[in-house]
N, C-alpha and C positions, 0 to 999 in steps of 0.2 A: 503493500499500501504508500509506502513511506516512498519508493522508489518512480511509483508513478505520477506521486507528487513534484517529484523533484521536474521528472520529466515533463509536466505539465509546464511548470514554472519556467525550464531553457523553451519549452515552442513557443511562450507566449513573448521571451523575451526576444528569439529569434522572431516572430511576425514582427514585435517593436523595431527592433533594426529594419527589418524590409519594408514596413515603411518609412521609417525615416530616409531610408537611401531613396525611395521613390518621391519622395516630397522635397526632398533633395532636387533630384534629377530634373522633377516640374519646375523644380523654383528658377532652375540654371536656364533651363527651355525659356523658361519665360521670360526672364530676362536679354537672354539672346534675341529673342525676337518679337520686342516689342514695339505692339501698334503706337502708332503715332496716329492724332487728331488733326486738320486744319478744319477752319471754319471760314465762310466768303471769302474763298479763294476767285481769281481770275489769271488765268496763264496766257500770255501771248504770243502768237507764233508769228516773225517778218519775214518776209521774203530776201531774197541778197541785197535789194536797194532800201533796205529799213522801211518796209512798207507793208502796214499791218495786211498777213495774209487772214486769220484766224487766228480766233481766241474761244478759251474752252476757259468756262467759271462752272460754280457748283455751292451749293447752300454748304454741304459736307465732305470731306473727302480722308477717308482711314486705308494706311498706309502699312505696312511693315519691311521686312528686311527684303522681301522679295519683288520680282516685277509687278503686282497686281495691286491697282487701288482701286476702292472699293469708292464710288462718286453717290451721295443722291443731290438732287435736282440739280442735273444735269444740264449745261446750254449750251452748244456751240456755237459759234456765229462765225460764218465765212466772209470776206470781203472782198470787193471788185472795185476798184478804183478808189477807194478810200469810203465805200459805201456796202452796209450789208447787204449782199447775195444773199446767202441762206442763213436760216435759224434754224437748230437742230434741238429739241429739247425731250427730256423723260426724267420721270420721277427717281431712277435709280440705273447704274451701271458697272461694270466692273471693267476698266482700263488697262491695258499692259502693256506697262509704259516701254518694254525691248521692242514687242511688234508693233506697237500704237495700235491698236487694236481695240476697241472699247466694243461690250455686246451685253447684254441683257433680254431676259425673257418680259421686261415691262412692258408698257407705254409707248410708243415714241412717236413726235409731232415735227414732220418738216415743211418749213413753211418757205415759200419763194415767193415773187411777185405774183405768178404766174399761176400759182400751184399750192394746194396743201398737202401734204400724205399721211396719210395715220396708219399705224398697226402695232403688232406687238411682236416680241420675239425678232431681236434685229441684231447685224452683226455690222460694224462699222470699222472698215481699213482706212487709216486714216492717208498710207502711204501711197495703193493702188488705189485712194478715191473712188472706192464702193460703198454702197448700202445696201446691204441685204434686207428688208423686210418680211418674215416667213409667215404670221397670220395676222388673219381679220384684216387688210390691206385695203384702204380707201385714199382713191384720188381725186379730188377735186380740182377740176381746171377753172381759173379766172380771167375774165375779160380783163387785160390792163386796162382799157379803158375807161370801163365800168368798176373795176375792182371789186365787183361781189362774181360767185360764183355764174359758173354759165349752166343754165339748168335749162329742161325743154322748154319750148317756143310755145307760150300757147295755142291753141291754133283757134283761128277766127267761125268766130260762128254766121 
């Protein structure tokens, strides 16, 4: 009976050491992969002549030591001749700093002078200048002169 009590105490001590070792490893990993957060950010991109090419902004960005950034309230503006040419907005996305690809399963809206495109589940490759929307895509064309959606003409009665 006395031997089994000693073995039980030794087993408990061993479990405590194991838990302490696991907690130490987890704590050191947490320090190494610390998550940083910035709010209200804006990142401009300039062309070779120092003209504003595009601008990425958001309400919040969370990133660690890896290449990905979680962005909330994403807004991407592209510029042509100093004016906004296109605006892309989405509630959230994951942006890979290495590949320069933004993607999300959430909704997205693209505004241009002559059209509005909406949908869900998208991938934007800023280097290739491609934008793929995978679900619920809707395109509304706008007459630039009227600045309102082009709809079916009413038939005269």
